[in-house]
Every structure is written in C-alpha cells, then in structure tokens.
C-alpha positions, -999 to 999 in steps of 0.1 A, spaced: -89 296 490 -117 280 500 -149 305 505 -142 302 541 -101 307 540 -114 337 523 -138 349 540 -111 351 575 -84 360 560 -114 394 544 -114 397 586 -90 399 595 -73 423 572 -101 445 576 -95 443 617 -62 446 616 -66 478 589 -92 492 619 -67 491 645 -44 510 623 -66 534 612 -75 536 652 -35 537 669 -25 563 642 -56 586 651 -50 584 690 -12 590 680 -20 626 662 -17 612 629 -47 632 613 -40 661 633 -6 662 614 -21 651 580 -42 678 583 -27 707 593 -5 698 560 -28 695 540 -42 732 547 -8 744 550 -7 731 512 -39 743 495 -31 775 513 1 780 494 -17 767 463 -40 798 464 -14 823 474 -23 826 515 7 813 528 
C-alpha cells in the first residue's frame, strides 16, 4: 500500500470508530456499561 492510501484508510477507520462511539453514547450504551461495572464492583467487595 502506498503512503497516501494507508493514511486514507487510517482516517476512515478513525472516523468510523468515532461514529460508533457517538452512536453508542447517544443510545445509552455508556450508562448500561457503567451500571453493570458498578454492580460487579459492588459484588466483589461484598456490598451487593
């Protein structure tokens, strides 16, 4: 691959990753992940 093509592929993948992060956040995915992580941590230390 040439340098320009490789750079274009990297930029496209970065943009796609940013899009998926934004969609997941807007969809409420971050809230669900945080709630599950907090529940697991609470169980590990014996609070839940």
